[in-house]
C-alpha positions as CSV (number, residue, x, y, z in Angstrom):
1,M,7.4,-2.2,17.8
2,V,5.4,-4.6,15.6
3,R,1.7,-3.7,15.3
4,S,-1.0,-6.4,15.1
5,T,-2.2,-7.1,11.6
6,I,-5.8,-7.6,10.7
7,S,-5.7,-6.6,7.0
8,S,-2.9,-6.0,4.6
9,C,-1.1,-3.6,6.8
10,I,-0.5,-3.1,10.4
11,A,-4.0,-1.9,11.0
12,L,-5.1,-1.4,14.6
13,I,-8.6,-2.3,15.7
14,L,-10.0,0.9,17.0
15,S,-13.5,2.1,17.4
16,A,-14.7,4.1,14.4
17,S,-16.9,6.3,16.6
18,A,-14.2,6.9,19.1
19,L,-11.7,7.8,16.4
20,A,-14.0,10.3,14.7
21,A,-12.1,13.4,14.0
22,A,-13.4,16.9,14.4
23,P,-15.2,17.9,11.2
24,T,-12.8,19.7,8.8
25,E,-14.1,21.2,5.6
26,F,-12.1,20.6,2.4
27,H,-13.1,22.4,-0.8
28,A,-11.1,21.1,-3.7
29,S,-11.3,23.5,-6.6
30,E,-12.9,22.6,-9.9
31,K,-9.3,22.4,-11.3
32,A,-8.2,19.9,-8.7
33,V,-11.3,17.7,-9.3
34,K,-10.8,17.9,-13.0
35,L,-7.1,16.9,-12.7
36,A,-8.0,13.9,-10.5
37,K,-10.8,12.8,-12.8
38,E,-9.4,13.4,-16.2
39,N,-5.9,11.9,-15.7
40,L,-4.8,8.4,-14.9
41,L,-4.9,8.0,-11.2
42,I,-3.2,4.8,-9.9
43,D,-3.1,3.9,-6.2
44,T,-0.7,1.0,-5.7
45,H,-2.1,-0.4,-2.5
46,I,-5.8,-0.8,-1.5
47,D,-6.9,-3.6,0.7
48,V,-10.3,-4.5,-0.6
49,P,-9.7,-8.2,-1.1
50,Y,-9.0,-9.1,2.5
51,R,-11.6,-6.6,3.7
52,L,-14.2,-8.7,1.8
53,V,-12.9,-11.9,3.5
54,D,-13.5,-10.3,6.9
55,K,-17.0,-8.9,5.9
56,W,-18.6,-9.1,2.5
57,D,-19.6,-5.8,0.8
58,D,-20.7,-5.3,-2.7
59,V,-18.2,-2.7,-3.7
60,T,-19.7,-2.3,-7.1
61,K,-22.3,-0.2,-5.3
62,A,-22.1,2.3,-2.4
63,T,-21.2,0.6,0.9
64,E,-21.6,1.9,4.4
65,G,-18.2,0.7,5.6
66,G,-14.7,0.6,4.3
67,D,-12.7,3.1,2.4
68,F,-13.5,2.0,-1.2
69,D,-16.5,1.4,-3.4
70,Y,-17.4,2.3,-6.9
71,P,-19.3,5.6,-6.4
72,R,-16.5,6.9,-4.1
73,A,-13.8,5.8,-6.5
74,V,-15.5,7.7,-9.3
75,A,-15.9,10.8,-7.2
76,G,-12.2,10.7,-6.3
77,G,-11.1,10.0,-9.9
78,L,-9.5,6.7,-9.1
79,N,-9.0,4.8,-12.3
80,A,-6.6,2.0,-11.4
81,P,-6.4,0.6,-7.9
82,F,-3.9,-2.1,-7.2
83,M,-5.9,-4.5,-5.1
84,S,-3.7,-6.1,-2.4
85,I,-3.7,-9.9,-2.4
86,Y,-2.7,-9.8,1.3
87,I,-1.5,-13.0,3.0
88,P,-1.1,-13.0,6.8
89,A,2.4,-13.8,7.8
90,Q,1.4,-16.6,10.2
91,L,-0.1,-18.8,7.4
92,E,3.4,-19.8,6.2
93,K,4.1,-21.2,9.6
94,E,0.8,-23.2,9.5
95,G,1.9,-25.4,6.6
96,K,2.4,-25.6,2.9
97,G,-0.5,-24.8,0.7
98,K,-2.5,-22.4,3.0
99,S,-0.9,-19.2,1.7
100,Y,-1.2,-20.4,-1.9
101,L,-4.9,-21.3,-1.4
102,L,-5.8,-17.9,0.1
103,A,-4.0,-16.0,-2.6
104,N,-6.0,-17.8,-5.3
105,Q,-9.2,-17.2,-3.4
106,L,-8.5,-13.5,-3.1
107,I,-7.8,-13.3,-6.8
108,D,-11.0,-15.1,-7.5
109,G,-12.8,-12.4,-5.5
110,M,-11.4,-9.6,-7.6
111,E,-12.3,-11.4,-10.9
112,A,-15.8,-11.8,-9.5
113,I,-16.1,-8.0,-9.0
114,A,-15.1,-7.4,-12.6
115,Y,-17.4,-10.0,-14.0
116,R,-20.3,-8.8,-11.8
117,A,-20.1,-5.2,-13.1
118,P,-18.3,-5.2,-16.5
119,N,-19.6,-1.7,-17.2
120,K,-17.7,-0.5,-14.1
121,F,-14.7,-2.7,-13.6
122,A,-12.2,-4.7,-15.7
123,M,-9.2,-6.7,-14.8
124,A,-5.9,-5.1,-15.9
125,Y,-2.9,-7.3,-16.7
126,S,-0.7,-4.7,-18.6
127,T,-0.1,-1.1,-19.0
128,N,-2.0,-1.3,-22.3
129,D,-5.1,-2.6,-20.4
130,I,-4.8,0.4,-18.0
131,E,-4.7,2.9,-20.9
132,K,-7.4,1.2,-22.9
133,Q,-9.8,0.9,-19.9
134,F,-9.1,4.5,-18.8
135,K,-10.2,5.8,-22.2
136,A,-13.3,3.6,-22.0
137,G,-14.2,5.1,-18.5
138,I,-13.9,1.7,-16.8
139,I,-12.0,1.3,-13.5
140,S,-9.1,-1.1,-13.9
141,I,-8.5,-3.7,-11.2
142,A,-4.7,-4.5,-11.0
143,M,-3.3,-6.8,-8.4
144,G,-0.3,-6.8,-6.2
145,M,0.5,-9.7,-3.7
146,E,1.4,-8.5,-0.2
147,N,3.7,-11.1,1.2
148,G,5.5,-13.6,-1.1
149,S,4.7,-16.6,1.1
150,P,2.3,-18.1,-1.6
151,I,5.4,-18.7,-3.8
152,E,6.3,-21.5,-1.3
153,G,9.9,-21.8,-2.6
154,E,8.9,-22.8,-6.2
155,L,9.4,-20.6,-9.2
156,K,6.6,-22.3,-11.0
157,N,4.3,-20.5,-8.4
158,L,5.7,-17.2,-9.4
159,H,4.6,-17.9,-13.0
160,H,1.3,-19.2,-11.8
161,F,0.5,-15.9,-10.0
162,Y,1.8,-13.9,-12.9
163,D,-0.6,-15.8,-15.2
164,R,-3.4,-15.0,-12.8
165,G,-2.7,-11.3,-13.1
166,V,-0.5,-10.4,-10.1
167,R,1.9,-7.7,-11.2
168,Y,3.9,-7.0,-8.1
169,I,5.0,-8.9,-5.0
170,T,5.8,-7.5,-1.6
171,L,8.6,-9.9,-0.7
172,A,7.7,-10.2,3.0
173,H,5.2,-8.8,5.5
174,S,5.2,-8.5,9.3
175,Q,7.4,-11.6,9.8
176,S,10.4,-12.9,7.9
177,N,9.5,-15.6,5.4
178,H,11.3,-18.0,3.1
179,I,12.1,-15.1,0.8
180,S,13.2,-12.1,2.9
181,D,13.6,-10.6,6.3
182,S,10.8,-8.3,7.4
183,S,11.4,-4.8,8.8
184,Y,9.3,-5.8,11.8
185,D,11.0,-9.1,12.6
186,L,14.1,-8.6,14.8
187,R,15.4,-12.1,14.2
188,R,16.8,-11.3,10.8
189,Q,17.3,-14.9,10.0
190,W,18.6,-14.3,6.4
191,K,20.5,-11.1,7.0
192,G,18.5,-9.7,4.1
193,L,17.2,-12.0,1.3
194,S,17.3,-15.8,1.5
195,P,19.2,-17.7,-1.2
196,F,15.8,-18.5,-2.8
197,G,14.8,-14.8,-2.4
198,K,17.8,-13.8,-4.5
199,E,16.9,-16.3,-7.2
200,L,13.3,-15.1,-7.1
201,V,14.3,-11.4,-7.6
202,V,16.1,-12.4,-10.8
203,E,13.1,-14.4,-12.1
204,M,10.7,-11.7,-11.2
205,N,12.6,-9.4,-13.5
206,N,12.6,-12.0,-16.2
207,V,8.8,-12.6,-16.0
208,G,7.8,-8.9,-15.7
209,M,6.7,-9.0,-12.1
210,L,7.5,-5.7,-10.2
211,I,9.4,-6.1,-7.0
212,D,7.9,-4.3,-4.0
213,V,10.4,-3.3,-1.3
214,S,7.8,-2.2,1.3
215,H,7.9,-4.2,4.5
216,I,11.4,-5.7,4.0
217,S,14.4,-5.1,6.1
218,D,17.0,-2.5,5.1
219,A,19.6,-5.2,4.3
220,A,17.0,-6.9,2.1
221,F,16.3,-3.6,0.4
222,Y,19.9,-3.0,-0.5
223,Q,20.3,-6.6,-1.8
224,V,17.3,-6.1,-4.1
225,M,18.9,-2.9,-5.3
226,E,22.0,-4.8,-6.3
227,L,20.1,-7.6,-8.0
228,S,17.3,-6.0,-9.8
229,K,17.8,-4.9,-13.4
230,V,14.4,-3.2,-13.4
231,P,13.1,-0.3,-11.4
232,V,11.3,-1.4,-8.2
233,I,8.4,0.1,-6.2
234,A,7.7,0.7,-2.5
235,S,4.0,0.2,-2.9
236,H,2.9,1.7,0.4
237,S,5.7,3.3,2.4
238,S,6.4,6.8,3.7
239,L,9.5,8.5,5.1
240,R,11.6,7.8,8.2
241,K,12.6,11.4,8.3
242,Y,9.2,12.1,9.9
243,T,9.0,8.8,11.9
244,P,12.5,8.3,13.3
245,G,13.2,4.8,14.2
246,F,10.3,3.3,12.2
247,E,12.1,0.9,9.9
248,R,9.0,0.2,8.0
249,N,9.4,3.6,6.3
250,M,12.4,4.6,4.1
251,D,15.3,6.8,5.0
252,D,17.1,9.3,2.8
253,E,19.9,6.9,1.8
254,M,17.3,4.4,0.7
255,L,15.6,7.0,-1.4
256,K,18.8,7.9,-3.1
257,A,19.4,4.2,-3.9
258,L,15.8,4.1,-5.2
259,K,16.5,7.0,-7.5
260,K,19.6,5.2,-8.9
261,N,17.5,2.2,-9.5
262,G,14.8,4.3,-11.3
263,G,12.1,3.2,-8.9
264,V,9.1,4.9,-7.2
265,I,8.0,5.2,-3.6
266,Q,4.2,5.4,-3.2
267,I,3.3,7.4,-0.1
268,N,1.3,5.6,2.6
269,F,-1.5,7.7,4.1
270,G,-1.9,5.9,7.4
271,S,-1.2,8.2,10.3
272,S,1.4,6.0,11.9
273,F,3.4,6.1,8.6
274,V,3.0,9.9,8.4
275,T,3.7,11.3,11.9
276,S,5.7,10.0,14.8
277,N,3.0,11.3,17.1
278,A,0.7,8.5,16.1
279,N,3.5,5.9,16.6
280,S,4.1,7.4,20.1
281,W,0.4,7.3,20.9
282,Y,0.3,3.5,20.1
283,D,3.4,2.8,22.2
284,Q,2.1,4.7,25.2
285,R,-1.3,3.1,25.0
286,D,0.1,-0.4,24.7
287,E,2.4,0.2,27.7
288,A,-0.6,1.5,29.8
289,Q,-2.6,-1.5,28.6
290,K,-0.1,-4.0,29.9
291,E,-0.3,-2.4,33.3
292,A,-4.1,-2.4,33.2
293,E,-4.3,-6.0,32.2
294,A,-1.9,-7.0,34.9
295,K,-4.5,-5.6,37.3
296,G,-7.3,-7.6,35.7
297,E,-8.8,-4.8,33.5
298,N,-10.6,-5.9,30.3
299,R,-8.7,-4.9,27.2
300,T,-11.7,-3.6,25.3
301,D,-12.9,-1.5,28.2
302,F,-9.4,-0.2,28.8
303,R,-8.9,0.8,25.1
304,A,-12.2,2.7,25.0
305,A,-11.4,4.6,28.2
306,Y,-7.8,5.3,27.1
307,L,-9.0,6.7,23.8
308,K,-11.5,8.9,25.5
309,R,-8.8,10.3,27.7
310,N,-6.2,10.5,25.0
311,P,-7.6,11.4,21.6
312,F,-5.8,9.8,18.7
313,P,-3.4,12.3,16.9
314,F,-4.5,12.0,13.3
315,A,-2.0,13.0,10.6
316,S,-3.1,15.9,8.4
317,L,-3.3,16.2,4.7
318,E,-0.5,18.8,5.0
319,Q,1.8,16.2,6.6
320,V,1.2,13.8,3.8
321,L,2.1,16.5,1.4
322,D,5.3,17.1,3.4
323,H,6.4,13.5,2.6
324,I,5.8,14.0,-1.1
325,D,7.7,17.3,-1.0
326,H,10.7,15.7,0.7
327,V,10.9,12.9,-1.9
328,V,10.7,15.5,-4.7
329,K,13.3,17.7,-3.2
330,L,15.7,14.9,-2.5
331,I,15.4,12.6,-5.5
332,G,13.1,14.3,-8.0
333,I,9.5,14.3,-9.2
334,D,9.9,11.1,-11.2
335,H,10.1,8.9,-8.1
336,V,7.0,9.5,-6.0
337,G,3.4,8.2,-6.3
338,I,0.4,7.2,-4.2
339,G,0.0,4.0,-2.2
340,S,-2.7,5.0,0.3
341,D,-3.3,1.7,2.1
342,Y,-7.0,2.4,2.1
343,D,-8.9,-0.4,3.8
344,G,-5.6,-1.5,5.4
345,V,-4.9,1.0,8.2
346,G,-8.2,0.9,10.0
347,D,-9.6,4.2,11.2
348,S,-6.2,5.9,11.4
349,L,-6.4,7.8,8.0
350,P,-5.5,11.5,8.0
351,I,-7.9,14.3,8.2
352,G,-8.8,15.2,4.6
353,L,-7.9,11.8,3.1
354,K,-10.5,9.5,4.7
355,D,-11.4,7.4,1.7
356,V,-11.0,7.1,-2.1
357,S,-13.3,10.1,-2.8
358,S,-10.5,12.3,-1.2
359,Y,-7.9,12.3,-3.9
360,P,-9.0,15.8,-5.2
361,N,-8.0,17.1,-1.7
362,L,-4.5,15.8,-2.3
363,V,-4.4,17.3,-5.8
364,Q,-5.6,20.7,-4.3
365,G,-2.8,20.5,-1.8
366,L,-0.3,19.9,-4.6
367,L,-1.6,22.9,-6.5
368,D,-1.4,25.0,-3.4
369,R,2.2,24.1,-3.1
370,N,2.8,25.2,-6.7
371,Y,3.2,21.8,-8.4
372,S,2.6,22.0,-12.1
373,E,-0.1,20.0,-13.8
374,E,2.5,17.8,-15.5
375,D,4.2,17.0,-12.2
376,I,0.8,16.2,-10.6
377,K,0.1,13.8,-13.4
378,K,3.4,12.0,-12.7
379,I,2.5,11.6,-9.0
380,L,-1.1,10.5,-9.8
381,G,0.0,7.7,-12.2
382,G,2.7,8.6,-14.6
383,N,5.6,7.5,-12.5
384,T,3.9,4.1,-11.7
385,M,3.2,3.5,-15.4
386,R,6.9,4.3,-16.2
387,V,8.2,1.6,-13.9
388,W,5.5,-0.9,-14.9
389,K,6.4,-0.4,-18.6
390,A,10.1,-0.8,-17.8
391,A,9.3,-4.2,-16.2
392,E,7.2,-5.2,-19.3
393,Q,9.9,-4.2,-21.7
394,Y,12.7,-6.0,-19.8
395,A,10.6,-9.2,-19.6
396,A,9.9,-9.0,-23.4
397,T,13.6,-9.4,-24.1
398,H,14.5,-12.0,-21.4
């Protein structure tokens, strides 16, 4: 079922107080904190740009809301967030120019953060920028575009957004667009990629823009695998093994194809991506809500009462680690990373991974599962840098 979208993912609007989980203590060791803070940590999907459209916060300082701000990023060791230039699917239907305009406005917002606090943030347009700014102790702001609708069928717009600093594009979002079918859109108008989408994939390789296969249909995924000469990413996806029937996640055959391509899946932390219990909870609530609304009950009142009777089944840190384990066992340590979806999945984040200060908890979990320091470094950022460098190198010769 397609979830309503308020930010760059299928976030659900749920009361923060009602969703408050029972307190759970996590004590990352000094070694875990050191690994998080002293190594390159890249999260390929954080939804700060659209969060700031909805409600302005100065994330260069501590903020009361949201999942990201500078002090928490420093505490968690986050060096290089890919900020999501999220474009709502419906904008493409509202007419040419709207998606393009919003994308540029969101990019402006990220540049403003870097210019406002140059001692804290800097824009990152290349792997060299990431490495240089990491050494300088400055957080790099990289950008990925979630939903390719701002391309508007013109390759010149791809070049425009590359010039503005976007380094990956999620081809579609919650609805099929002029590029690709979406995993959420049952119409499947293109049976995968559109003719323009196939042309775009080739040109993305040529320009050095990473292709993000999160959100697209299975057919579109396999067509990208056939076309791309460069490793791809799934910027914020998890595994269908643990969420049967949830096409937004990837199954084992797709993971094997991703390995052959050389790509990386970055694990999404949102509870509905991690455990089928969360998906079932949403389905059951929505069905009960339809019945209540048919009887004239107010939606807000119903949701509050339903949540009180039926607590939300948050995923756990251990379940997130299970997703990482499965990828490593099936296709190897070189093909998994982090794509948390912070600020994009509302209040549904797992216990132990509630904001960007929480990465040391993940590192501690990896240590507890006997991952080596070298393997942890690959998960934190090494694998993402590998595919990004591959895209840069291919573009330099084409």
